[in-house]
RODO-2510 file (C-alpha; in nm, 4 decimals, decimal comma):
residues 465
     n   res          X          Y          Z
     1     x    -0,0078    -0,0014     0,0152
     2     x     0,1294     0,3247    -0,1209
     3     x     0,2266     0,5373     0,2028
     4     x    -0,0046     0,8129     0,1030
     5     x    -0,3192     0,6037     0,1048
     6     x    -0,1989     0,3982     0,4146
     7     x    -0,2001     0,7126     0,6076
     8     x    -0,5385     0,8182     0,4759
     9     x    -0,5978     0,5031     0,6280
    10     x    -0,4780     0,5329     0,9418
    11     x    -0,6506     0,8843     0,9503
    12     x    -1,0066     0,7447     0,8904
    13     x    -0,9713     0,4470     1,1495
    14     x    -0,9133     0,6927     1,3867
    15     x    -1,1621     0,9156     1,2906
    16     x    -1,3997     0,6800     1,3359
    17     x    -1,3169     0,5202     1,6003
    18     x    -1,3069     0,8633     1,7812
    19     x    -1,6534     0,8762     1,6938
    20     x    -1,7775     0,5428     1,8108
    21     x    -1,6155     0,5847     2,1096
    22     x    -1,7785     0,9500     2,1931
    23     x    -2,1618     0,8037     2,0553
    24     x    -2,0723     0,5209     2,3429
    25     x    -1,9829     0,8070     2,5936
    26     x    -2,3169     0,9561     2,4349
    27     x    -2,5672     0,6356     2,5238
    28     x    -2,4106     0,5694     2,8483
    29     x    -2,4783     0,9530     2,9973
    30     x    -2,8246     0,9449     2,8083
    31     x    -2,8894     0,5189     3,0116
    32     x    -2,7181     0,6377     3,2650
    33     x    -2,9915     1,0009     3,3010
    34     x    -3,2711     0,7722     3,2857
    35     x    -3,2414     0,6378     3,5987
    36     x    -3,5506     0,7305     3,7766
    37     x    -3,4049     0,8439     4,1378
    38     x    -3,6536     0,8392     4,4565
    39     x    -3,8247     1,2024     4,3757
    40     x    -3,9018     1,0780     4,0868
    41     x    -4,1925     0,8771     4,2085
    42     x    -4,5230     0,9520     4,4105
    43     x    -4,5655     0,8435     4,7833
    44     x    -4,8553     0,5837     4,7222
    45     x    -4,6546     0,2662     4,7802
    46     x    -4,5340     0,3580     5,1323
    47     x    -4,8699     0,5431     5,2176
    48     x    -5,0028     0,1878     5,1603
    49     x    -4,7556     0,0461     5,4269
    50     x    -4,8208     0,2738     5,6756
    51     x    -5,2307     0,2082     5,6483
    52     x    -5,1698    -0,1225     5,6711
    53     x    -4,9495    -0,0157     6,0079
    54     x    -5,2166     0,1091     6,1197
    55     x    -5,4894    -0,1196     6,0747
    56     x    -5,2594    -0,4444     6,1907
    57     x    -5,0981    -0,2573     6,4862
    58     x    -5,4553    -0,1435     6,6376
    59     x    -5,4813    -0,4684     6,6841
    60     x    -5,1795    -0,5804     6,7873
    61     x    -5,1691    -0,6636     7,2457
    62     x    -4,8559    -0,5104     7,4104
    63     x    -4,7301    -0,3243     7,1428
    64     x    -4,8980     0,0270     7,2713
    65     x    -4,7051     0,1882     7,3007
    66     x    -4,3415     0,1334     7,3523
    67     x    -4,3057    -0,1605     7,0900
    68     x    -4,4872     0,0439     6,8406
    69     x    -4,2501     0,3104     6,8335
    70     x    -3,9532     0,1000     6,8532
    71     x    -4,0740    -0,0326     6,5100
    72     x    -4,1484     0,2946     6,3700
    73     x    -3,7840     0,3699     6,4219
    74     x    -3,6702     0,0976     6,2859
    75     x    -3,8567     0,0587     5,9800
    76     x    -3,8518     0,4311     5,8999
    77     x    -3,4195     0,3977     5,8760
    78     x    -3,4637     0,0647     5,6839
    79     x    -3,6858     0,2571     5,4100
    80     x    -3,4532     0,5681     5,4452
    81     x    -3,1119     0,3875     5,4588
    82     x    -3,2431     0,1240     5,1668
    83     x    -3,3576     0,4214     4,9064
    84     x    -3,0710     0,7079     5,0558
    85     x    -2,8426     0,5767     4,6613
    86     x    -3,1412     0,7639     4,5005
    87     x    -3,1823     1,0546     4,7018
    88     x    -2,7942     1,2218     4,5532
    89     x    -2,8649     1,5450     4,8175
    90     x    -2,8614     1,2484     5,0885
    91     x    -2,6072     1,0892     5,3539
    92     x    -2,6546     0,7557     5,5049
    93     x    -2,7199     0,7742     5,8977
    94     x    -2,5278     0,4361     5,8753
    95     x    -2,2116     0,5808     6,0740
    96     x    -2,4146     0,6753     6,3989
    97     x    -2,4639     0,3446     6,5010
    98     x    -2,2018     0,0597     6,5485
    99     x    -2,2232    -0,2961     6,4153
   100     x    -2,4950    -0,2282     6,1895
   101     x    -2,4365    -0,4052     5,8414
   102     x    -2,6232    -0,2178     5,5403
   103     x    -2,5514    -0,3386     5,1928
   104     x    -2,4817    -0,0793     4,9418
   105     x    -2,6834    -0,0659     4,6250
   106     x    -2,4728    -0,1015     4,3707
   107     x    -2,3192     0,1198     4,1360
   108     x    -2,4231     0,2785     3,7849
   109     x    -2,7109     0,0297     3,8399
   110     x    -3,0803     0,1048     3,8069
   111     x    -3,3049     0,0259     4,0768
   112     x    -3,6787     0,0868     4,0664
   113     x    -3,7365     0,2483     4,4783
   114     x    -4,1303     0,2058     4,4962
   115     x    -3,9942    -0,1897     4,4769
   116     x    -3,7180    -0,1629     4,7267
   117     x    -3,9840     0,0197     4,9448
   118     x    -4,2090    -0,3029     4,9183
   119     x    -3,9432    -0,5369     4,9558
   120     x    -3,8332    -0,3854     5,3266
   121     x    -4,1697    -0,3442     5,4408
   122     x    -4,2822    -0,6775     5,3372
   123     x    -3,9790    -0,8559     5,4983
   124     x    -3,9813    -0,5851     5,8379
   125     x    -4,3930    -0,6378     5,8736
   126     x    -4,3653    -0,9700     5,8277
   127     x    -4,1163    -1,0059     6,1606
   128     x    -4,2397    -0,7265     6,3214
   129     x    -4,6081    -0,8746     6,3886
   130     x    -4,6172    -1,1900     6,4035
   131     x    -4,8924    -1,2793     6,6720
   132     x    -5,1765    -1,0367     6,5994
   133     x    -5,4668    -1,2094     6,4703
   134     x    -5,4119    -1,3849     6,1406
   135     x    -5,6658    -1,2064     5,8903
   136     x    -5,4590    -0,8501     5,9800
   137     x    -5,1217    -1,0459     5,9581
   138     x    -5,2350    -1,1845     5,5787
   139     x    -5,2627    -0,8412     5,4355
   140     x    -4,9045    -0,7626     5,4862
   141     x    -4,8409    -1,1040     5,2440
   142     x    -5,1705    -0,9352     4,9949
   143     x    -5,0440    -0,5945     4,9809
   144     x    -4,6929    -0,6834     4,8771
   145     x    -4,8129    -0,9332     4,6320
   146     x    -5,0041    -0,6536     4,5123
   147     x    -4,7984    -0,4100     4,4819
   148     x    -4,5386    -0,6466     4,2819
   149     x    -4,7689    -0,7670     4,0436
   150     x    -4,7820    -0,3789     3,9916
   151     x    -4,4616    -0,2768     3,9514
   152     x    -4,3939    -0,5430     3,7635
   153     x    -4,5792    -0,4709     3,4639
   154     x    -4,3690    -0,1732     3,4446
   155     x    -4,0803    -0,2353     3,5357
   156     x    -3,7725    -0,4511     3,3468
   157     x    -3,7160    -0,7828     3,4324
   158     x    -3,3294    -0,7455     3,5684
   159     x    -3,4477    -0,3831     3,7758
   160     x    -3,7859    -0,5464     3,9727
   161     x    -3,5359    -0,8454     4,1421
   162     x    -3,2667    -0,6154     4,2385
   163     x    -3,4743    -0,3489     4,3298
   164     x    -3,6873    -0,6890     4,5597
   165     x    -3,3993    -0,7914     4,6685
   166     x    -3,1466    -0,4773     4,7699
   167     x    -3,4662    -0,3866     5,0129
   168     x    -3,4635    -0,7016     5,1058
   169     x    -3,1132    -0,7371     5,2550
   170     x    -3,1141    -0,4115     5,3577
   171     x    -3,4415    -0,5329     5,6029
   172     x    -3,2428    -0,8063     5,6861
   173     x    -2,9467    -0,5810     5,8255
   174     x    -3,1587    -0,3777     6,0207
   175     x    -3,3300    -0,6949     6,1205
   176     x    -3,0204    -0,8515     6,2711
   177     x    -2,9220    -0,4811     6,4576
   178     x    -3,2837    -0,4588     6,6295
   179     x    -3,2724    -0,7835     6,8031
   180     x    -2,9183    -0,6787     6,9459
   181     x    -3,1104    -0,4706     7,1556
   182     x    -3,1806    -0,6522     7,4960
   183     x    -3,4238    -0,3747     7,6401
   184     x    -3,7030    -0,3584     7,3279
   185     x    -3,6670    -0,6854     7,0997
   186     x    -4,0241    -0,8835     7,1218
   187     x    -4,0295    -0,7037     7,4592
   188     x    -4,4159    -0,7032     7,3117
   189     x    -4,4629    -1,0417     7,4514
   190     x    -4,4103    -0,9318     7,8285
   191     x    -4,4696    -0,5408     7,8670
   192     x    -4,4458    -0,6022     8,2257
   193     x    -4,1134    -0,8096     8,2936
   194     x    -4,0382    -0,8736     8,6347
   195     x    -4,0955    -0,5368     8,7905
   196     x    -4,2562    -0,4742     9,1422
   197     x    -4,4067    -0,1547     9,1567
   198     x    -4,4632    -0,2181     9,5793
   199     x    -4,1208    -0,2584     9,6290
   200     x    -4,0431     0,0440     9,4181
   201     x    -4,3072     0,2640     9,6145
   202     x    -4,1200     0,4783     9,8366
   203     x    -4,3088     0,7371     9,9842
   204     x    -4,6141     0,9242     9,9366
   205     x    -4,6767     1,0344     9,6362
   206     x    -4,5024     0,7470     9,4331
   207     x    -4,7192     0,5624     9,1465
   208     x    -4,9752     0,2638     9,2497
   209     x    -5,1067     0,0549     8,9947
   210     x    -5,4608     0,1772     8,8972
   211     x    -5,7801    -0,0221     8,8296
   212     x    -5,9622    -0,1396     8,5919
   213     x    -5,6323    -0,2420     8,4785
   214     x    -5,3213    -0,5184     8,4434
   215     x    -5,2209    -0,3966     8,8277
   216     x    -4,8581    -0,3471     8,7049
   217     x    -4,6829    -0,1462     8,5498
   218     x    -4,6249    -0,1525     8,1390
   219     x    -4,2487    -0,1406     7,9976
   220     x    -4,0734    -0,0732     8,2833
   221     x    -3,6937    -0,1294     8,1787
   222     x    -3,8043     0,0715     7,8243
   223     x    -3,5289     0,3201     7,9102
   224     x    -3,2696     0,0858     7,9066
   225     x    -3,3193     0,1004     7,4970
   226     x    -3,0427     0,2225     7,2112
   227     x    -3,1285     0,5088     7,1107
   228     x    -3,0879     0,6095     6,6727
   229     x    -3,0261     1,0395     6,7617
   230     x    -3,0576     1,1052     7,1404
   231     x    -2,7367     1,0795     7,3322
   232     x    -2,7576     0,9442     7,7064
   233     x    -2,8006     1,3113     7,9114
   234     x    -3,1333     1,3310     7,7060
   235     x    -3,2681     1,0114     7,8348
   236     x    -3,3507     1,2020     8,1366
   237     x    -3,6146     1,4757     8,1049
   238     x    -3,6309     1,7528     8,3835
   239     x    -3,7702     1,6805     8,7369
   240     x    -4,0885     1,7838     8,7956
   241     x    -3,9996     1,9533     9,0887
   242     x    -3,9332     2,2448     8,8267
   243     x    -4,2983     2,3239     8,8172
   244     x    -4,3659     2,2040     9,1867
   245     x    -4,2605     2,0163     9,4770
   246     x    -4,4793     1,7281     9,5737
   247     x    -4,7016     1,8327     9,8125
   248     x    -5,0229     1,7494     9,9803
   249     x    -5,1087     2,1297    10,1242
   250     x    -5,4198     2,2589    10,0135
   251     x    -5,1982     2,5917     9,9457
   252     x    -4,9315     2,3849     9,7623
   253     x    -4,8056     2,4346     9,4056
   254     x    -4,8810     2,0993     9,3201
   255     x    -5,2727     2,0702     9,4930
   256     x    -5,3646     2,3079     9,2775
   257     x    -5,2944     2,0941     8,9585
   258     x    -5,4473     1,8354     9,1225
   259     x    -5,7551     2,0798     9,1841
   260     x    -5,7445     2,1591     8,7690
   261     x    -5,7584     1,8164     8,6820
   262     x    -6,0615     1,7171     8,9224
   263     x    -6,2390     2,0876     8,8471
   264     x    -6,1932     1,9813     8,4804
   265     x    -6,3966     1,6458     8,5168
   266     x    -6,6583     1,7311     8,8283
   267     x    -6,9223     1,7054     8,7784
   268     x    -6,8569     1,6145     8,3819
   269     x    -6,7045     1,6945     8,1082
   270     x    -6,8045     2,0105     7,9053
   271     x    -6,8373     1,9259     7,5233
   272     x    -6,5517     2,0665     7,3613
   273     x    -6,3343     1,9355     7,6321
   274     x    -6,4911     1,5071     7,5941
   275     x    -6,4196     1,6239     7,2199
   276     x    -6,0752     1,7146     7,2759
   277     x    -5,9818     1,4191     7,5463
   278     x    -6,1705     1,1453     7,2805
   279     x    -5,9880     1,3127     6,9435
   280     x    -5,6498     1,2477     7,0734
   281     x    -5,6835     0,9400     7,3773
   282     x    -5,5422     0,6244     7,0823
   283     x    -5,5363     0,4734     7,4410
   284     x    -5,7249     0,1813     7,4063
   285     x    -5,6326    -0,2174     7,1974
   286     x    -5,8843    -0,2911     6,9561
   287     x    -6,0625     0,1054     6,9518
   288     x    -5,8174     0,2903     6,7800
   289     x    -5,4375     0,2926     6,6397
   290     x    -5,1798     0,3821     7,0147
   291     x    -5,0172     0,7294     7,0487
   292     x    -4,6538     0,7200     6,8376
   293     x    -4,8741     0,5280     6,5220
   294     x    -5,1580     0,8500     6,5437
   295     x    -4,8542     1,0915     6,4177
   296     x    -4,7985     0,8169     6,1347
   297     x    -5,1469     0,9044     6,0136
   298     x    -5,1214     1,1967     6,0765
   299     x    -4,8545     1,2383     5,8495
   300     x    -5,0437     1,0243     5,5709
   301     x    -5,2748     1,2963     5,5505
   302     x    -4,9841     1,5501     5,4528
   303     x    -4,8751     1,3022     5,2064
   304     x    -5,2352     1,2560     5,0124
   305     x    -5,3092     1,6228     5,0375
   306     x    -4,9752     1,7435     4,9213
   307     x    -4,9570     1,4581     4,6642
   308     x    -4,5688     1,4077     4,8299
   309     x    -4,3074     1,2510     4,6071
   310     x    -4,1660     0,9180     4,7657
   311     x    -3,8369     1,1156     4,8721
   312     x    -4,0300     1,3010     5,1169
   313     x    -4,2197     1,0410     5,2158
   314     x    -3,9310     0,8465     5,3071
   315     x    -3,7254     1,1140     5,4944
   316     x    -4,0642     1,2399     5,6753
   317     x    -4,1680     0,8570     5,7996
   318     x    -3,7982     0,8416     5,8473
   319     x    -3,7745     1,1452     6,0606
   320     x    -4,1086     1,0325     6,2871
   321     x    -3,9980     0,7154     6,3341
   322     x    -3,6382     0,7810     6,4793
   323     x    -3,8206     1,0344     6,6917
   324     x    -4,0865     0,8297     6,8104
   325     x    -3,8665     0,5903     6,8962
   326     x    -3,6485     0,7929     7,0850
   327     x    -3,9179     0,9450     7,2734
   328     x    -4,0302     0,6272     7,4511
   329     x    -3,7113     0,5832     7,5596
   330     x    -3,6120     0,9638     7,6717
   331     x    -4,0487     0,9203     7,8435
   332     x    -4,0469     0,5992     7,9784
   333     x    -3,7034     0,6623     8,1453
   334     x    -3,8064     0,9835     8,2812
   335     x    -4,1446     0,8277     8,3907
   336     x    -4,0059     0,5289     8,6493
   337     x    -3,7379     0,7651     8,7707
   338     x    -3,9378     0,9961     8,9093
   339     x    -4,2370     0,7814     8,9270
   340     x    -4,5054     0,9741     8,9978
   341     x    -4,8342     0,8909     9,0633
   342     x    -5,1474     0,9883     8,8228
   343     x    -5,4050     1,2408     8,9552
   344     x    -5,6533     0,9203     9,0197
   345     x    -5,4201     0,8496     9,2963
   346     x    -5,3771     1,1715     9,4889
   347     x    -5,7583     1,2675     9,4394
   348     x    -5,8833     0,9935     9,5434
   349     x    -5,6462     0,9613     9,8306
   350     x    -5,6796     1,3801     9,9377
   351     x    -6,0178     1,5112     9,7489
   352     x    -6,2169     1,3678     9,6689
   353     x    -6,2661     0,9523     9,7343
   354     x    -6,5482     0,8967     9,4880
   355     x    -6,3515     1,0486     9,1630
   356     x    -6,2580     0,8657     8,8318
   357     x    -6,0860     1,0022     8,5269
   358     x    -6,3081     1,0359     8,2365
   359     x    -6,1135     0,7540     8,0690
   360     x    -6,3358     0,4902     7,9358
   361     x    -6,3455     0,2017     7,7001
   362     x    -6,6658     0,1452     7,4731
   363     x    -6,5392    -0,2168     7,3464
   364     x    -6,5703    -0,2936     7,7423
   365     x    -6,7825    -0,0911     7,9547
   366     x    -6,4740    -0,0584     8,1782
   367     x    -6,4687     0,3575     8,3158
   368     x    -6,2160     0,5344     8,5140
   369     x    -5,9279     0,4360     8,3542
   370     x    -5,5746     0,5337     8,4409
   371     x    -5,3084     0,4376     8,1996
   372     x    -5,1068     0,0929     8,2953
   373     x    -4,7427     0,3088     8,4001
   374     x    -4,6596     0,6677     8,6284
   375     x    -4,7667     0,9737     8,5086
   376     x    -4,4451     1,2419     8,4547
   377     x    -4,4121     1,3439     8,1841
   378     x    -4,6775     1,2976     8,0095
   379     x    -4,6553     0,9857     7,6819
   380     x    -4,8809     1,1281     7,4108
   381     x    -4,7369     1,4897     7,5035
   382     x    -4,3642     1,3697     7,4230
   383     x    -4,4665     1,1560     7,1131
   384     x    -4,6453     1,4545     6,9980
   385     x    -4,4138     1,7097     7,0047
   386     x    -4,1565     1,4905     6,9060
   387     x    -4,3152     1,4159     6,5651
   388     x    -4,4334     1,7601     6,5196
   389     x    -4,1053     1,8662     6,5360
   390     x    -3,9717     1,6718     6,2771
   391     x    -4,2897     1,7020     6,0773
   392     x    -4,2624     2,0635     6,0535
   393     x    -3,9043     2,0467     5,9428
   394     x    -4,0002     1,8669     5,6177
   395     x    -4,3279     2,0431     5,6095
   396     x    -4,2889     2,3663     5,7381
   397     x    -4,3899     2,5396     6,0736
   398     x    -4,6631     2,6984     5,9715
   399     x    -4,8547     2,3896     5,8126
   400     x    -5,1999     2,4081     5,8632
   401     x    -5,4452     2,0752     5,7906
   402     x    -5,7135     1,8905     5,9619
   403     x    -5,7307     1,5537     6,1237
   404     x    -5,8817     1,3116     6,0168
   405     x    -5,7389     1,0371     6,1629
   406     x    -6,0971     0,9652     6,3853
   407     x    -6,3828     1,0761     6,0871
   408     x    -6,7055     0,9205     6,1538
   409     x    -6,6588     0,7061     6,4593
   410     x    -6,9424     0,6331     6,6407
   411     x    -6,8036     0,4865     6,9549
   412     x    -6,6403     0,7683     7,0643
   413     x    -6,6005     1,2218     6,9345
   414     x    -6,4000     1,1203     6,6271
   415     x    -6,5082     1,4512     6,4281
   416     x    -6,2806     1,5974     6,2419
   417     x    -6,0010     1,8828     6,3797
   418     x    -5,8141     2,1573     6,2156
   419     x    -5,5050     2,3224     6,3447
   420     x    -5,2272     2,6050     6,1571
   421     x    -4,9671     2,4082     6,2568
   422     x    -4,7801     2,0687     6,3868
   423     x    -4,7134     2,2257     6,6821
   424     x    -5,1044     2,3565     6,7904
   425     x    -5,1795     1,9800     6,7420
   426     x    -4,9199     1,8501     6,9406
   427     x    -5,0227     2,1248     7,2329
   428     x    -5,3935     2,0374     7,1873
   429     x    -5,2920     1,6553     7,1885
   430     x    -5,1178     1,7453     7,5258
   431     x    -5,3276     1,9544     7,6967
   432     x    -5,6002     1,6894     7,6750
   433     x    -5,4623     1,5037     7,8693
   434     x    -5,5547     1,7209     8,1405
   435     x    -5,9368     1,7109     8,1441
   436     x    -5,9789     1,3581     8,0320
   437     x    -5,8358     1,3056     8,3988
   438     x    -5,4986     1,0892     8,3384
   439     x    -5,2300     1,4152     8,3483
   440     x    -5,1525     1,7036     8,5606
   441     x    -5,0842     1,9888     8,3383
   442     x    -4,6743     1,8763     8,4762
   443     x    -4,6795     1,6352     8,2784
   444     x    -4,8029     1,7714     7,9479
   445     x    -4,5538     2,0846     7,9693
   446     x    -4,2961     1,8658     8,0269
   447     x    -4,3590     1,6202     7,7626
   448     x    -4,4040     1,9046     7,4846
   449     x    -4,0633     2,0734     7,5556
   450     x    -3,9105     1,7460     7,6311
   451     x    -4,0249     1,6263     7,2909
   452     x    -3,9351     1,9077     7,1212
   453     x    -3,5979     1,8815     7,2247
   454     x    -3,6588     1,5507     7,1145
   455     x    -3,7137     1,5975     6,7519
   456     x    -3,4715     1,9175     6,6722
   457     x    -3,2208     1,6344     6,8306
   458     x    -3,3168     1,4267     6,4856
   459     x    -3,3518     1,6870     6,2853
   460     x    -2,9655     1,7772     6,3951
   461     x    -2,8096     1,4468     6,2763
   462     x    -2,6327     1,4594     5,9419
   463     x    -2,9784     1,4073     5,6693
   464     x    -2,7822     1,5671     5,3885
   465     x    -2,4234     1,5953     5,1876
***
């Protein structure tokens, strides 16, 4: 071949190679850019799993309130960690937790994030609720398979399998981590453990078991559990002496707090107080979901109102779950540390032996119920304030909404109520326990203050890169 022709051939070959290489890069970039992120999907997969949680947990004996908060914390964390690769602005939280072996998503591979979420929840729900009534437990399998069939129709087989496997692998890692906390794992099976409340009664004002009820203290060691956001020094709220010292003197601040509860309930509640008390109660098994689950019900309404993306729902669920998880630990640690009696005990002993709280169970006809654990601080208040703070960080501190959680219920006053912010909701939730007769004002006020502090600790985690 003449030298001139050889040079022309070589030049043409190099030019063709360069063009092909350039085209390949363009194709690669274009292919990569078509991989959807979590924010590109709607929230319906997580919304449906949340709704199922609320249905199943309502009938889950031994779960309310602490094991429910524990479950929501780890479910929220698992969904977040499984999806974080598809949320480019967000960072994994795994560095906060020792000995948690969460697998990474494969680099430069496509995932269908709703399938990932579906797989996470199927795995964890099946293990968290093994002993709930069979018809409700079966709903876990039914929902998972319904969503799988829906997703398989729109997703390539390899992407579907990769996504399903990834969600399951992350859920399995979180489940193994859950099992390493002896203070919480499987404690729904024995909420009372070996705690003897009578042995812990040292002085007037200490908690005593009330009836109707189990006559035992529920979740007495929950405060020893592992937290997900707060540090050890935040596992104890301020002492109730911050508000008033214990006293039986009619001129004392403590007596005044008891009189406030008494006056709200004697002789009967006014309509507005009854509505507020029953609207927020969520105390009773089989009647409603539990107090921490209430805030997932609220979050789910927001997702629907806002047509939230799957990313917003995953982040909000994680924040709410972690906040509730830590609120249960700090609140119950504080309850059994300060060991303060319920208003019922104080009022019957000091003011009126015939008085009864206004918490009644329409399913059993039991009346005059006080929850079976110490009063201070209020669990409802701590859960509500913690959840309100983190929800506000996602959807705004002036987010107004109508809460339809108990719309159309006929067993109690569940008519919807409207609010100008999550904080207003939490504040009314806290106050509701006073006219209901199960808490002093200081229980509610400290729960609000303490829960807000827990929520802020959750918000301070390094969520973003």
